[in-house]
Structures are given as C-alpha cells and as structure tokens.
C-alpha positions in Angstrom: -18.8 -53.9 15.9 -19.6 -52.1 12.6 -16.0 -50.9 12.0 -17.0 -48.6 9.1 -19.8 -46.8 11.0 -17.7 -46.5 14.2 -14.8 -45.1 12.2 -16.8 -42.3 10.8 -18.1 -41.4 14.3 -14.6 -41.3 15.6 -13.4 -39.1 12.8 -16.4 -36.7 13.2 -15.9 -36.4 16.9 -12.2 -35.6 16.3 -12.0 -33.2 13.3 -15.5 -31.9 13.3 -15.9 -29.3 10.4 -12.2 -29.3 9.4 -12.5 -32.6 7.7 -14.7 -33.4 4.7 -14.6 -37.1 4.2 -16.5 -40.0 2.5 -17.4 -41.2 -1.0 -18.2 -38.5 -3.5 -17.1 -35.3 -1.6 -14.3 -34.1 -3.9 -16.3 -31.2 -5.3 -16.3 -29.5 -1.9 -12.7 -28.4 -2.4 -13.8 -25.3 -4.2 -15.9 -23.8 -1.5 -13.2 -24.7 1.1 -10.5 -22.9 -0.8 -12.7 -19.9 -1.4 -12.7 -19.2 2.4 -9.1 -18.0 2.1 -9.2 -15.9 -1.0 -9.3 -15.9 -4.8 -5.8 -17.3 -5.6 -4.7 -20.9 -4.8 -1.4 -22.6 -5.5 -2.5 -26.1 -6.7 0.1 -28.8 -6.4 -0.6 -32.1 -8.0 0.7 -34.9 -10.3 -0.8 -34.3 -13.7 -0.3 -37.7 -15.4 -2.1 -40.5 -13.6 -3.8 -38.0 -11.2 -4.9 -35.7 -14.0 -8.6 -36.6 -13.7 -8.6 -35.8 -10.0 -6.6 -32.6 -10.5 -9.0 -31.5 -13.3 -12.0 -32.1 -11.0 -10.4 -30.0 -8.2 -9.5 -27.2 -10.6 -13.1 -27.2 -11.9 -14.4 -26.9 -8.4 -12.1 -24.0 -7.7 -13.2 -22.2 -10.8 -16.8 -22.7 -9.9 -16.2 -20.9 -6.6 -14.2 -18.1 -8.1 -10.7 -19.3 -7.2 -8.0 -18.9 -9.8 -4.8 -21.0 -10.2 -1.8 -19.1 -8.8 0.6 -18.7 -11.8 -2.1 -20.0 -14.1 -1.0 -23.6 -13.9 -0.7 -26.6 -11.6 2.7 -27.0 -9.8 4.3 -30.4 -10.0 3.9 -32.6 -7.0 6.7 -34.0 -4.8 8.5 -37.2 -5.5 8.1 -40.2 -3.1 9.3 -39.5 0.5 9.2 -35.7 -0.1 12.8 -35.0 -1.0 14.1 -31.7 0.3 14.7 -30.3 -3.2 11.0 -30.6 -3.9 10.3 -28.6 -0.7 12.6 -25.9 -1.9 11.0 -25.9 -5.4 7.5 -25.5 -3.9 8.7 -22.8 -1.5 9.8 -20.8 -4.6 6.3 -21.1 -6.0 4.8 -19.8 -2.8 7.2 -16.9 -2.7 6.7 -16.0 -6.4 2.9 -16.3 -6.6 1.9 -15.3 -3.0 -1.2 -17.5 -3.0 -4.0 -17.1 -0.5 -3.8 -20.9 0.2 -2.0 -24.0 -1.0 -4.2 -26.8 -2.4 -2.1 -30.0 -2.0 -3.5 -32.8 -4.1 -1.8 -36.1 -3.4 -0.5 -38.6 -0.9 1.7 -38.1 2.1 4.8 -37.0 0.2 3.0 -34.1 -1.6 1.1 -33.0 1.4 4.2 -33.1 3.6 6.2 -31.1 1.1 3.5 -28.5 0.9 3.3 -28.2 4.7 7.1 -27.6 4.8 7.0 -25.2 1.8 4.4 -23.0 3.6 6.6 -23.0 6.6 9.8 -22.1 4.7 8.1 -19.4 2.6 6.8 -17.7 5.7 9.7 -18.2 8.1 12.7 -18.5 5.8 13.5 -14.8 5.5 13.5 -14.2 9.3 14.8 -17.5 10.6 16.6 -19.5 7.9 15.8 -20.9 4.5 17.6 -24.1 5.4 15.0 -26.8 6.3 17.4 -28.5 8.8 16.6 -25.9 11.4 13.0 -26.9 11.6 13.5 -30.7 12.2 12.4 -31.8 15.6 9.4 -31.0 17.8 7.7 -27.6 18.2 10.2 -25.4 16.4 7.7 -24.0 13.9 5.4 -22.8 16.7 8.4 -21.2 18.4 9.4 -19.4 15.3 5.9 -18.2 14.5 5.6 -16.7 18.0 9.0 -15.0 17.6 8.2 -13.5 14.2 4.4 -12.8 14.7 3.7 -14.4 11.3 1.1 -16.9 10.1 1.6 -19.8 7.7 0.0 -19.9 4.3 -3.1 -22.1 4.8 -2.8 -25.6 3.4 -6.0 -27.4 2.1 -5.0 -31.0 1.8 -6.8 -33.1 -0.8 -5.8 -36.6 0.1 -5.7 -39.1 -2.8 -4.0 -42.1 -1.2 -5.0 -44.3 1.7 -1.6 -43.9 3.3 0.1 -41.9 6.0 -2.6 -39.6 7.3 -0.5 -36.6 6.3 -3.7 -34.6 5.6 -4.7 -34.8 9.3 -1.5 -34.6 11.3 1.2 -32.4 12.7 4.0 -34.4 10.9 6.0 -33.5 7.9 8.5 -36.3 6.8 11.2 -34.9 4.6 14.0 -36.9 3.0 17.6 -36.2 2.2 18.1 -38.5 -0.8 21.8 -38.1 -0.8 22.2 -40.0 2.4 18.9 -42.0 2.1 17.6 -40.7 5.5 14.2 -39.3 6.4 13.7 -36.7 9.1 10.7 -35.3 10.9 9.1 -31.9 11.5 6.6 -32.3 14.3 4.4 -29.3 15.1 0.7 -28.7 15.5 1.1 -25.4 13.5 1.5 -27.4 10.3 -1.7 -29.4 10.5 -3.7 -28.5 7.3 -6.4 -26.0 7.9 -9.0 -28.1 6.1 -8.7 -31.6 4.6 -10.8 -33.4 2.0 -10.7 -37.1 1.3 -13.0 -38.7 -1.2 -12.3 -42.4 -0.8 -13.3 -43.2 -4.4 -10.3 -41.2 -5.6 -8.0 -44.0 -4.2 -9.2 -46.1 -7.2 -6.8 -44.0 -9.3 -3.8 -45.1 -7.2 -1.8 -48.3 -7.8 -2.9 -51.2 -5.6 0.6 -51.4 -4.2 0.2 -47.9 -2.8 -3.1 -48.7 -1.0 -1.7 -51.9 0.4 1.3 -50.0 1.7 -1.2 -47.6 3.3 -3.0 -50.4 4.9 0.2 -51.6 6.5 0.8 -48.1 7.7 -2.6 -47.9 9.3 -1.8 -51.0 11.3 1.6 -49.5 12.2 0.3 -46.2 13.4 -2.5 -47.6 15.5 -0.5 -50.5 16.9 2.6 -48.4 17.8 0.5 -45.7 19.5 -1.6 -48.3 21.3 1.5 -50.1 22.6 2.9 -46.8 24.0 -0.4 -45.3 25.1 -0.5 -43.3 28.3 -3.3 -44.1 30.8 -5.4 -41.0 29.8 -5.6 -42.0 26.1 -5.4 -45.8 26.5 -9.1 -46.5 25.9 -9.2 -44.3 22.8 -5.9 -45.8 21.4 -7.4 -49.2 22.0 -10.5 -48.4 20.0 -8.6 -46.8 17.2 -6.4 -49.9 16.9 -9.3 -52.3 17.1 -11.2 -50.4 14.3 -8.2 -49.9 12.0 -6.7 -53.3 12.3 -10.2 -54.8 12.1 -10.8 -52.9 8.8 -7.5 -53.9 7.3 -7.7 -57.6 8.2 -11.3 -57.7 6.9 -11.0 -55.8 3.7 -7.4 -56.0 2.4 -7.9 -59.3 0.7 -11.1 -58.0 -1.0 -9.1 -55.1 -2.4 -6.5 -57.4 -3.8 -9.2 -59.5 -5.5 -10.9 -56.3 -7.0 -8.9 -53.1 -6.8 -12.0 -51.2 -7.9 -14.1 -52.5 -4.9 -15.4 -49.1 -3.5 -16.3 -50.5 -0.1 -12.9 -52.0 0.4 -11.3 -48.7 -0.7 -13.5 -46.9 1.8 -12.5 -49.3 4.6 -8.8 -49.0 3.9 -9.1 -45.2 3.7 -10.9 -45.1 7.0 -8.2 -47.3 8.6 -5.5 -45.0 7.4 -7.4 -42.0 8.7 -7.7 -43.7 12.1 -4.0 -44.1 11.9 -3.6 -40.4 11.5 -5.9 -39.9 14.5 -3.7 -42.2 16.5 -0.5 -40.4 15.9 -2.1 -37.2 17.1 -2.8 -38.7 20.5 0.4 -40.6 20.9 3.7 -41.4 19.2 5.0 -44.0 16.9 8.2 -45.7 17.9 10.7 -48.4 16.8 9.3 -49.5 13.5 8.8 -46.0 12.2 12.3 -45.0 13.3 13.8 -47.9 11.4 11.6 -47.2 8.3 13.3 -43.8 7.9 16.5 -45.6 7.1 15.0 -47.8 4.4 13.6 -45.1 2.1 15.8 -46.1 -0.8 14.5 -49.7 -0.9 10.9 -49.9 0.3 7.8 -47.8 0.8 7.2 -46.4 4.3 4.1 -48.4 5.4 5.6 -51.7 4.1 8.8 -51.0 6.0 6.8 -50.5 9.2 4.8 -53.6 8.5 8.0 -55.6 8.3 9.4 -54.2 11.5 6.5 -54.2 13.9 6.4 -57.9 14.6 10.0 -57.9 15.6 9.7 -54.8 17.8 6.6 -56.4 19.4 8.8 -59.2 20.8 11.3 -56.7 22.1 8.5 -54.8 23.8 6.9 -58.0 25.2 7.1 -57.3 28.9 5.5 -53.9 28.6 2.6 -54.6 26.2 0.9 -57.7 27.4 -2.6 -56.1 27.5 -2.1 -54.7 24.0 -0.9 -58.0 22.6 -4.0 -59.7 23.9 -6.3 -57.2 22.1 -4.4 -57.2 18.8 -3.7 -60.9 18.9 -7.4 -61.6 19.1 -8.2 -59.6 16.0 -5.6 -61.4 13.9 -6.8 -64.8 15.3 -10.4 -64.0 14.6 -9.5 -63.3 11.0 -7.6 -66.6 10.6 -4.0 -65.6 10.9 -3.2 -67.6 14.1 -4.1 -70.9 15.6 -2.6 -70.0 19.0 -4.6 -69.8 22.1 -4.1 -66.1 22.6 -6.1 -65.9 25.8 -4.0 -68.4 27.7 -0.6 -67.2 26.5 1.7 -64.8 28.5 5.1 -63.2 28.3 7.4 -63.7 25.4 5.3 -66.6 24.2 2.3 -64.3 23.7 4.5 -61.8 21.9 5.9 -64.4 19.5 2.4 -65.7 18.8 1.1 -62.2 17.9 4.2 -61.4 15.9 3.8 -64.6 14.0 0.2 -63.7 13.2 1.2 -60.3 11.9 3.8 -62.0 9.7 1.2 -64.4 8.4 -1.2 -61.5 7.6 1.7 -59.9 5.6 2.3 -63.0 3.7 -1.4 -63.4 2.9 -1.4 -60.0 1.0 1.9 -60.6 -0.7 3.8 -58.2 1.5 7.5 -58.7 2.4 7.9 -59.9 6.0 11.6 -59.7 6.5 14.3 -57.2 5.4 16.0 -59.8 3.3 12.9 -60.0 1.1 13.6 -56.5 -0.1 15.5 -56.0 -3.3 18.6 -54.0 -2.6 18.7 -54.7 1.1 22.3 -54.9 2.5 22.8 -55.5 6.2 26.1 -53.6 6.2 24.4 -50.6 4.7 20.8 -50.5 6.0 21.3 -51.9 9.5 24.3 -49.7 10.0 22.3 -46.7 8.8 19.4 -47.5 11.0 21.5 -47.8 14.1 23.3 -44.6 13.4 20.0 -42.8 12.8 18.6 -44.0 16.1 21.4 -42.1 17.8 20.5 -38.9 16.0 19.2 -36.3 18.6 16.5 -35.1 16.1 15.0 -38.6 16.2 15.3 -39.3 19.9 11.5 -38.9 20.3 11.1 -42.3 18.7 13.4 -44.0 21.2 11.5 -42.2 24.0 8.1 -43.3 22.6 9.1 -47.0 22.8 7.1 -49.0 25.4 10.5 -50.2 26.4 12.4 -46.9 26.0 16.0 -46.6 24.9 18.7 -44.0 25.0 21.3 -43.6 22.3 23.6 -45.7 24.5 21.2 -48.7 24.4 20.9 -48.8 20.6 23.8 -51.2 19.8 22.9 -53.6 22.5 19.2 -53.9 22.1 18.1 -52.5 18.7 20.8 -54.3 16.7 19.3 -57.8 17.6 15.8 -56.5 16.6 17.2 -55.4 13.2 19.1 -58.6 12.7 16.0 -60.6 13.5 14.0 -58.6 11.0 16.8 -59.3 8.4 16.5 -63.0 8.9 13.0 -63.6 10.2 14.4 -65.3 13.3 12.4 -64.0 16.3 14.5 -66.0 18.8 17.5 -63.7 18.6 15.7 -60.6 19.9 17.1 -59.5 23.2 14.7 -58.1 25.8 15.7 -55.2 28.0 
C-alpha cells in the first residue's frame, strides 16, 4: 500500500473542503479567514514561529483581514494551562474578532477553542472553565442560549495531537498537574490549514512526540472500535502506524527531510480522524496525570504496550494486524501469525517497546526524569476515578468502573514503571 497516497484520500473523504492540507498551502489562510470578516485575532508564538506567523499575517493582509488589536496575541504554554485560556478569552471579549486564527500545535489550538467557548458562553452560563469539562456540554449551552461560537481557523504547525481536526480541548490545571477534557463537536475548528513543511520549524522532539501520539490515537481507537467503524479504524491504524514505522528513523537522520515530515504529519492527521470515530482509553487517561514530567504523545507511547497486555483477551484481531506492521519493519522476531492470547499481546507489546527504543523514546515510566511512583501513580489512579474522565474507562476494550481501578489499573501502572509485563493482571 502507498501509505501517503491513501492517507490523503482518507483525509479528503473525511474533511472535504474544511481542510486545506499538503506541502506549500500556508498562504491559503488569508482567503479562509476573509470568509468570516475583516478582523481576526491571531494567536501565535512570535519567537521560533515568527516566520510562520509573519507568512500568515501577510496572507491575511493580502485578503483584507486586519489583526484584532493591531498585534499577535501570545500563544498558550504546553498542555494549554487554564490561565492561558482565561487570558485569550479576555482578548476575544476586548477585540470582538470575526474569527480566531490559531497558529500552533495542540496546546494553542485547544486553548483557542476553549477561549471562543468561554467568551461566548461565560456571561450567560459561567466564566469558570470547570463547568464545561466532560462530553456535550458546549452544545447543550449553545442551544440554551441561542448563541454561536467565534469561528476558529486552526493553522497547525506541529505533527502532534490532531487538535485542528477534532472535538477535543485538553486543558491543564498546573497547580495539581492534571489535564481535563472538553469533548464536543461544537468546538471543531471551522476550517483547518496544515502545511507539512512548517513542521520543519519545530524541534525534532516535538515531531517524534507527535509520531508516538499518532500511533496512540489510531491504536487505541482500533482496539476499542465498534463493528460499524471497525474496517475504517483498521485502515487508519494500518496507514498511521505504517507511516510512523517507515519514516520516523528517516526524520531522526535528517530533521529537514520533507517527505518524512509529510509522512509524520499525515500519520498524526489520521490519528485525529481516528479519535473522531472512536475513543482513546487507558494510555490517554494515564497521560493526563504525567503532564509535569513528559509530553503527551510520549506518555501515551510509554503506556500503550502495557495496556495492550491488559486488553489481551479483547483485542486479539487488532494485535494480529498491528503486530504484523511492527514485525514487517523489523521490530519483532516473533511468529505473530501463530501466537494467541497473552503470548500474542506480550509479543506485540515488546515490538512496540523496541520501536520506542529505536527512536530514542523512553519506554517505561522510570526512564522519565522526575517520575515518582508515590506521586504519579497515585495521581493517575485518583484521576481514573474522576467522573469527568470516566469516558476513558468506558472506552477501554476491557472496560473498568472506578471500583476496578485499584485492582486492575494499579498493576498496569506498576508494570509501566518497571518494564515488567508479567505483573499485569487481566480482568
């Protein structure tokens, strides 16, 4: 299969005219923003992303769109801290832009989604973001108030979370080191633009983190796929994991390799597609409690092999598919076709771990600077019992309730801390 060609076909069939994607398409932002009016709040980093921001501003000016407030608003810090959401909400309220042009990775785009929501709904519902965490609350409040969100035009710059394509906004409370989710189709950006060459401006570590997130999104959705979306989830996983295992090493050798950048960008976009047809589960849930010590995609990359063993009984078909991809790319010597049960899960988990090692990624929690079992495992177990995050427990191929967390999740986390797959307890 030509993974690159098929990936473009999948994205076109899904997003149609609401997604402008490829190499060399950044100048289209101006005509997109002009659809909404003559005044755009532009949010971006203006140091290492200055050249990209300047190109976007030039495209806006060419199409008669002015900067709201006459300047670029500073972007959000990593993991979209809530104080950045509140700051950007103030910009929206003060400048009353026709649209928000969010230039950045997942953190900036997520913060802009949330700022649009708070600016529009805060006066009638509440300006406190906690009220919007969970599923479907934004749509409910929009219906109640009769209001519409300020359109967000997402200019993705990082092969990462797929925030420019999805209904998710991940917001962090840095005081307690915990990330929470707003999940609602109302916050999907109106139009998104992703010029894959722009990712050359991002540190290699960010792109590798995104590659691991692409695997996590497609793998987790595939593992929990309902019958009606199973075939699509399978194809998304095959393409995304195939792209990452084919091109990640090329990117490490040459961070300016445009084809490798395009491939990883496509993989992360397929990850975004995946989480719109199904849900992520255990690895993503645990990652929310590791925000103070590791980037999101890398956290998921660490955790998924261990959760794969826990899910073993429920994901035998998926393990065969994914295991074959990793084996075909040299990360396993096991006879994937003949293995079954827990033995198959351990073989695939081991192959995923070998891939992580091959690109210099940490493969157990104890590899992380600052990791403390008594802090991070305790935090993750407590977070798993939070009602606002119960969707992740329910999305697991072997589902849990809050009452199951200590018995079944704790061994998974302890295994991830030590690298010992044998201590994982199956439900």
